[in-house]
C-alpha positions in Angstrom: 0.0 0.0 0.0 1.5 3.3 -1.1 1.2 6.5 1.0 -1.4 8.9 -0.4 0.0 12.3 -1.5 -0.9 15.1 0.8 -3.6 17.6 -0.2 -0.9 20.3 -0.2 0.3 19.2 -3.6 -2.9 19.8 -5.6 -3.7 22.9 -3.6 -0.2 24.3 -4.4 -0.6 23.5 -8.1 -4.0 25.1 -8.1 -2.8 28.2 -6.4 0.2 28.4 -8.7 -2.0 28.0 -11.8 -4.5 30.5 -10.6 -1.8 33.0 -9.9 -0.4 32.6 -13.4 -3.9 33.0 -14.9 -4.4 36.1 -12.8 -1.1 37.5 -14.0 -2.1 36.8 -17.6 -5.5 38.5 -17.1 -3.8 41.5 -15.6 -1.4 41.8 -18.5 -4.1 41.5 -21.1 -6.2 44.1 -19.3 -3.3 46.4 -18.9 -2.5 46.1 -22.6 -6.1 46.7 -23.7 -6.3 49.7 -21.4 -3.2 51.3 -22.9 -4.3 50.6 -26.5 -7.7 52.1 -25.8 -6.2 55.3 -24.3 -3.2 55.4 -26.8 -4.4 58.7 -28.4 -5.1 60.4 -25.0 -1.5 59.8 -23.7 1.8 60.5 -25.1 3.4 57.8 -27.2 6.5 57.5 -25.0 4.4 57.2 -21.8 2.3 54.5 -23.4 5.4 52.5 -24.4 6.9 52.8 -20.9 3.6 51.7 -19.3 3.4 48.8 -21.7 7.0 47.7 -21.0 6.6 48.1 -17.3 3.5 45.9 -17.4 5.2 43.2 -19.4 8.3 43.2 -17.1 6.1 43.1 -14.0 4.1 40.2 -15.4 7.3 38.2 -16.3 8.7 38.8 -12.8 5.5 37.8 -11.0 5.0 34.7 -13.1 8.6 33.6 -12.7 8.4 34.0 -8.9 5.1 32.1 -8.7 6.2 29.2 -11.0 9.6 28.9 -9.2 7.8 28.9 -5.8 5.3 26.2 -6.9 8.0 24.0 -8.4 10.2 24.2 -5.3 7.3 23.6 -3.0 6.1 20.5 -4.9 9.6 19.2 -5.1 10.0 19.5 -1.3 6.7 17.8 -0.7 7.7 14.9 -2.9 11.0 14.6 -1.2 9.1 14.4 2.1 7.0 11.6 0.7 10.1 9.7 -0.4 11.6 10.2 3.0 8.4 8.7 4.6 8.7 5.7 2.3 12.4 5.4 3.2 11.6 5.4 6.9 9.0 2.6 6.3 11.7 0.6 4.4 14.3 1.2 7.1 11.9 0.0 9.7 11.3 -3.2 7.8 15.0 -3.7 6.9 15.9 -3.4 10.6 13.0 -5.4 12.1 13.2 -8.4 9.9 16.8 -9.5 10.6 16.5 -8.5 14.3 13.4 -10.7 14.6 15.2 -13.5 12.9 18.2 -13.2 15.2 16.0 -13.1 18.3 14.2 -16.2 17.2 17.5 -18.0 16.6 18.8 -17.0 20.1 15.6 -18.3 21.7 15.9 -21.6 19.8 19.5 -22.0 20.8 18.5 -21.9 24.5 16.9 -25.3 24.1 19.0 -27.9 25.9 18.0 -30.7 23.4 19.3 -28.8 20.3 21.6 -30.9 18.1 25.0 -29.5 17.2 24.1 -29.5 13.5 21.0 -27.4 14.2 23.1 -25.0 16.4 25.6 -24.5 13.6 22.7 -23.8 11.1 21.2 -21.2 13.4 24.6 -19.6 13.8 25.0 -19.3 10.1 21.5 -17.7 9.8 22.4 -15.2 12.5 25.7 -14.5 10.7 23.9 -13.8 7.5 21.4 -11.5 9.2 24.3 -9.6 10.9 26.0 -9.2 7.5 22.7 -7.9 6.0 22.3 -5.4 8.8 25.9 -4.3 8.4 25.6 -3.7 4.6 22.4 -1.8 5.1 23.9 0.4 7.8 26.9 1.0 5.6 24.6 2.3 2.8 22.8 4.6 5.2 26.0 6.0 6.6 27.5 6.4 3.2 24.4 8.3 2.0 24.6 10.6 5.0 28.3 11.2 4.4 27.8 11.9 0.7 24.8 14.2 1.3 26.3 16.4 4.1 30.0 16.3 3.4 32.5 14.9 0.9 35.3 12.9 2.5 38.7 13.0 0.8 39.4 10.1 -1.6 42.4 7.8 -1.2 43.9 6.8 -4.6 45.5 3.5 -5.3 45.9 1.0 -8.2 43.0 -1.4 -7.7 42.7 -4.8 -9.5 39.1 -4.6 -10.8 38.7 -8.4 -11.3 39.6 -9.0 -7.6 37.1 -6.4 -6.4 34.4 -7.8 -8.8 34.9 -11.4 -7.6 34.9 -10.5 -4.0 31.7 -8.4 -4.3 30.0 -11.0 -6.4 30.7 -13.7 -3.8 29.4 -11.6 -0.9 26.2 -10.5 -2.7 25.4 -14.0 -3.9 25.8 -15.3 -0.3 23.6 -12.5 1.0 20.7 -13.5 -1.3 21.5 -17.3 -0.8 22.0 -17.5 -4.6 24.0 -20.1 -6.4 27.7 -19.6 -6.8 27.3 -19.0 -10.6 24.4 -16.5 -10.1 26.8 -13.7 -10.9 29.3 -14.2 -13.7 32.4 -12.1 -13.6 34.0 -11.3 -17.0 36.7 -8.8 -16.0 40.2 -9.0 -17.4 42.8 -9.9 -14.8 45.2 -7.2 -16.0 42.7 -4.4 -15.8 43.6 -1.9 -13.0 41.8 1.3 -12.0 43.7 4.1 -10.2 40.9 5.2 -7.9 39.7 5.1 -4.4 39.5 1.4 -3.4 36.6 1.8 -0.9 34.5 3.9 -3.3 35.1 1.4 -6.1 34.1 -1.5 -3.9 30.9 0.2 -2.8 30.0 1.0 -6.4 30.4 -2.6 -7.6 28.7 -4.0 -4.5 25.6 -1.8 -4.9 25.4 -2.4 -8.7 25.5 -6.2 -8.1 23.1 -6.0 -5.2 20.6 -4.1 -7.3 20.9 -6.6 -10.2 20.4 -9.6 -8.0 17.7 -8.1 -5.9 15.5 -7.5 -8.9 16.2 -10.8 -10.7 14.3 -14.1 -10.4 16.1 -17.5 -10.5 18.0 -18.4 -12.5 19.5 -14.9 -12.0 21.9 -14.6 -14.9 23.7 -11.5 -13.7 26.9 -10.6 -15.5 29.5 -8.0 -14.7 32.2 -7.1 -17.3 34.6 -4.3 -17.9 36.4 -3.0 -20.9 38.6 0.0 -21.8 36.4 2.9 -23.0 39.2 5.0 -24.4 41.0 8.1 -23.0 42.2 6.1 -20.0 38.7 5.2 -18.9 37.2 1.9 -17.9 33.6 0.9 -18.6 31.9 -1.4 -16.0 28.6 -2.9 -17.0 26.3 -5.0 -14.8 23.5 -6.8 -16.8 20.6 -8.7 -15.4 17.5 -10.4 -16.8 15.2 -9.1 -14.0 12.1 -7.0 -13.7 13.5 -4.2 -15.9 13.1 -0.4 -15.7 10.3 1.6 -17.4 11.6 4.2 -19.8 10.3 7.1 -17.7 12.3 5.9 -14.7 15.7 5.3 -16.3 17.2 8.6 -15.0 15.2 8.8 -11.8 16.4 5.5 -10.4 19.5 7.3 -9.3 17.6 9.8 -7.2 17.7 9.6 -3.5 14.8 7.5 -2.0 13.4 6.8 -5.4 11.9 3.4 -6.2 9.9 2.4 -9.3 6.2 2.3 -8.4 5.2 -1.1 -9.7 4.4 -4.3 -7.9 7.4 -6.2 -9.2 9.7 -3.6 -7.6 7.7 -2.8 -4.4 7.5 -6.5 -3.5 11.3 -6.5 -3.0 12.9 -4.9 0.0 14.8 -1.7 -0.7 15.3 1.9 0.5 16.1 3.7 -2.7 19.6 4.5 -1.6 21.9 2.0 -3.4 21.9 3.6 -6.9 22.0 7.1 -5.4 25.2 6.2 -3.6 26.6 4.8 -6.9 25.8 7.9 -8.8 27.3 10.2 -6.2 30.5 8.2 -5.8 30.9 7.9 -9.6 30.6 11.7 -9.9 33.0 12.3 -7.1 35.5 10.1 -9.0 35.1 12.0 -12.2 33.0 9.4 -14.0 29.4 8.9 -15.2 26.7 6.3 -14.8 23.6 5.4 -16.8 20.8 2.9 -16.8 19.5 1.1 -19.9 16.4 -1.1 -20.2 13.9 -2.1 -22.9 11.1 -1.8 -20.3 9.3 -3.8 -17.7 10.3 -7.5 -17.6 13.2 -7.0 -20.1 16.1 -6.8 -17.6 18.5 -3.8 -17.2 22.0 -2.8 -17.8 23.8 -0.3 -15.5 27.0 1.2 -17.0 29.7 3.1 -15.1 32.6 4.8 -16.7 35.6 5.7 -14.5 38.9 7.4 -15.3 42.2 6.0 -14.4 42.1 2.6 -16.2 45.3 0.7 -17.2 45.7 -2.8 -18.7 48.9 -3.4 -16.7 50.2 -2.3 -13.4 53.4 -0.2 -13.4 56.3 -1.7 -11.6 56.4 1.0 -9.0 52.6 1.2 -8.5 52.8 -0.2 -5.0 55.3 2.5 -4.0 53.0 5.2 -5.4 49.8 3.8 -3.8 
């Protein structure tokens, strides 16, 4: 069930449209009045009155339109934040309830060692899920309210991709081959290692989250020219409607269809990706043929090299 938009949005739009209509009526009336009395007033005075009216109209309409747009934007941001809070509540309560149940079960004296180990694994997975979620929230806060300095090093992209793929597959209890990594072993990126790991992790998390089994997620990377690397994550999941291809990177935004809403999410993962990519001097885009057609997320970053210089470790 989606939150209903507050009545302030249609009221604001109505007031803004009414104010613009009133401004147009005033301008038309002003113009007609000047034309009717053109012969009774001097030509120069009539021209100045007409110009003053037009300028006043433009200023009034600009202020009203700007005010209406900003107000509606703030109201929509508030709605997305409300949806985010609901998602956060669910993301926190679900693993905590699972951990609590596991702990209560482990208190049973007749619990077999194999069952105890299984419960410990479940709790470990829930703790990892909470940790990843909190990392996303903290990273979003850091990116929104302050930009931390980047630490640059030569990073082997294939190693990062394999590590992130293994962690995300384990998080969703997917098969080991749910994510295929096609990244050249000799491809290095001179960038911030932590930022690159977060970017790859969130891209893979997004792809696997919105895919049904068999997942068929693929991550590959190629040189894009001018010392840049192109990283693509492709999936065969629920897809992205054309009107949402740019908005999926907005903070708190989630596509409003049942296939998307039925899966847990906060609308932060791709926002973090876009912000980090921009901070690194790159760009990101989403491609999809529409709902049910899968999606491709492409990231281009500067600083790519197909071999690591001999003294790279000393520089890093």
